[in-house]
C-alpha positions in Angstrom: 114.2 130.6 102.2 113.6 126.9 102.4 114.5 124.9 105.9 115.1 121.7 103.8 118.4 120.6 102.4 119.2 117.7 99.9 121.6 115.5 101.7 121.6 112.6 99.3 120.1 112.5 95.8 119.7 108.8 95.6 117.6 108.7 92.5 115.4 106.0 93.6 112.6 104.6 91.4 110.2 104.3 94.7 112.0 105.1 97.8 110.0 103.5 100.7 110.2 101.9 104.0 112.2 104.6 106.0 113.9 102.8 109.2 115.8 104.6 111.9 118.7 102.5 113.6 119.5 104.1 116.8 122.3 101.6 117.5 124.4 103.0 114.3 122.3 106.4 114.0 121.6 105.7 110.4 118.6 106.2 108.6 117.6 103.3 106.1 115.2 103.2 103.3 114.7 100.9 100.2 114.4 101.7 96.5 111.7 99.2 95.6 112.2 98.6 91.9 116.0 99.4 92.0 116.3 96.3 94.4 118.2 98.0 97.1 118.5 99.4 100.5 120.3 102.4 101.1 121.8 103.7 104.5 122.6 107.3 105.5 124.8 108.3 108.6 123.3 111.4 110.3 126.7 112.1 111.8 129.4 111.7 109.0 126.9 111.6 105.9 128.5 108.3 105.0 126.2 106.6 102.5 125.7 102.8 101.7 124.0 100.8 99.4 123.1 97.1 99.4 121.9 95.4 96.2 119.5 92.4 96.2 118.3 90.0 93.6 114.7 91.1 93.7 112.4 94.0 94.3 112.6 95.2 98.0 109.3 95.7 99.5 110.3 96.6 102.9 112.6 95.5 105.5 113.1 95.8 109.4 115.8 95.6 111.9 117.2 92.6 113.9 118.7 92.5 117.4 121.7 90.6 115.9 122.3 93.6 113.4 120.8 92.0 110.8 118.1 93.0 108.5 115.0 90.9 107.8 113.9 91.6 104.1 111.0 91.3 102.2 111.7 90.3 98.6 108.9 89.7 96.1 107.5 86.5 97.4 109.8 85.7 100.2 111.6 87.1 103.2 115.2 86.8 103.8 117.8 87.8 106.5 120.7 90.1 105.4 123.8 90.9 107.1 125.3 94.5 106.3 128.6 93.6 107.7 129.4 90.6 105.6 126.9 91.2 102.9 125.7 87.8 103.5 121.9 86.4 102.5 120.0 83.7 104.4 116.7 82.6 103.1 114.1 82.8 106.1 110.8 81.6 104.4 109.9 79.6 101.3 107.9 81.6 98.7 104.4 82.3 99.6 101.4 81.2 97.8 100.8 84.6 96.0 99.7 85.5 92.4 102.4 86.1 90.2 101.4 89.7 89.3 101.7 90.2 93.6 104.8 91.1 95.6 105.5 92.0 99.2 104.8 95.6 100.1 105.0 97.4 103.3 106.4 95.7 106.3 107.2 96.3 110.0 108.7 94.5 113.0 106.1 94.2 115.4 106.2 94.0 119.3 106.0 90.4 119.2 109.4 90.2 117.3 107.6 89.0 114.3 107.9 90.7 110.8 104.4 91.7 109.8 104.4 92.1 105.9 101.4 92.8 103.4 101.5 92.0 99.7 99.8 94.0 97.0 98.8 93.6 93.3 101.2 95.3 90.7 98.7 95.6 87.9 96.7 98.5 87.4 94.0 98.9 88.3 94.9 96.9 91.2 92.7 93.9 92.2 91.8 92.8 95.8 94.4 89.9 95.9 96.8 91.2 98.7 97.2 89.6 102.2 98.7 90.2 105.4 101.3 88.0 106.8 103.1 87.4 110.3 106.7 86.0 109.7 108.2 84.6 113.4 112.1 84.7 113.8 112.1 80.9 113.2 110.7 81.6 109.7 107.1 80.5 110.2 104.6 82.1 108.0 101.3 82.7 109.2 98.6 84.4 106.7 96.3 86.7 108.8 94.1 88.3 106.2 93.2 88.5 102.4 91.2 90.3 99.7 92.9 93.6 100.5 94.1 96.0 97.8 97.1 97.0 99.7 98.4 96.7 103.0 100.1 99.4 104.6 101.6 98.8 108.1 102.8 100.9 110.7 103.6 100.5 114.5 101.6 103.0 116.6 103.2 102.0 120.0 104.4 98.8 121.7 101.2 97.2 122.0 99.7 97.9 118.5 100.3 97.0 114.9 97.6 98.8 112.9 97.1 100.3 109.5 96.4 103.7 109.3 94.2 103.4 106.1 91.0 101.9 107.6 89.4 101.4 104.0 92.2 99.0 103.2 92.9 97.1 106.5 91.7 97.7 110.0 93.3 94.9 112.3 94.7 95.2 115.5 96.9 93.0 117.1 96.8 92.3 121.1 100.5 91.4 122.6 101.0 89.4 125.7 104.4 89.8 127.3 103.9 86.7 129.5 103.0 84.5 126.6 104.8 86.2 123.7 101.9 85.4 121.6 99.6 87.6 119.2 96.0 87.3 119.3 94.5 88.9 116.4 90.9 90.6 116.6 89.2 92.5 113.8 88.3 96.1 114.7 84.3 96.3 114.5 82.6 99.4 113.3 80.6 101.2 115.9 76.9 99.8 115.5 74.2 101.9 113.7 71.3 103.2 115.6 68.2 101.5 114.8 65.8 104.1 116.6 63.8 105.9 113.6 63.6 109.6 113.9 60.1 111.0 113.9 58.9 112.3 110.8 57.7 116.0 110.6 55.2 116.8 108.2 55.4 120.3 106.8 52.7 122.0 104.8 54.3 122.7 101.3 54.7 126.2 100.6 52.6 127.6 97.8 54.7 129.0 94.6 54.6 132.6 94.0 53.7 134.1 90.5 57.6 134.9 90.1 58.8 131.3 91.0 56.0 130.0 88.6 57.1 132.1 85.8 60.8 131.2 86.0 59.9 127.4 86.0 58.3 127.6 82.8 
């Protein structure tokens, strides 16, 4: 017997960016092509859906109760209580075939979001951005196929997919700044292993016959 129970058949095209809001005890997630963010109360089971004018790549929580939302090429602030939408950034300089994808609020209070190519096969045109609460956009890396971001702990924002992106960000509480450093692979040993010369084995008659 299965231990899983369907609590909401939301019929999403692509459901991503699950976010837990501890203050309201709701699980939020977005339907990227459906241009929606859904919220499910774990206590009463109440369901809420908010529609947006563009695809929703990802989103995060703000201390004010608003959501910081990555649309196709720009980031907005959304108030679930009033359903008001406020532009946080201007559109980023991205190809028309790109869109924002995964994003998370980092320990520095900024929104870290990556872009991706929507074509198939995907091209390495994606980039990683840091969006400050004041709306300043900083391009941190480029030429990535897809940027997938998760916060491993309070001091680190890091991608779990090292083949696509491997950048850690050190956070200073006093300066409240983020200093990017690219993780470097371990250096390969240059010491050559001694070659061991072995005398070749003489083929038996049975092996020679099969070879012919």
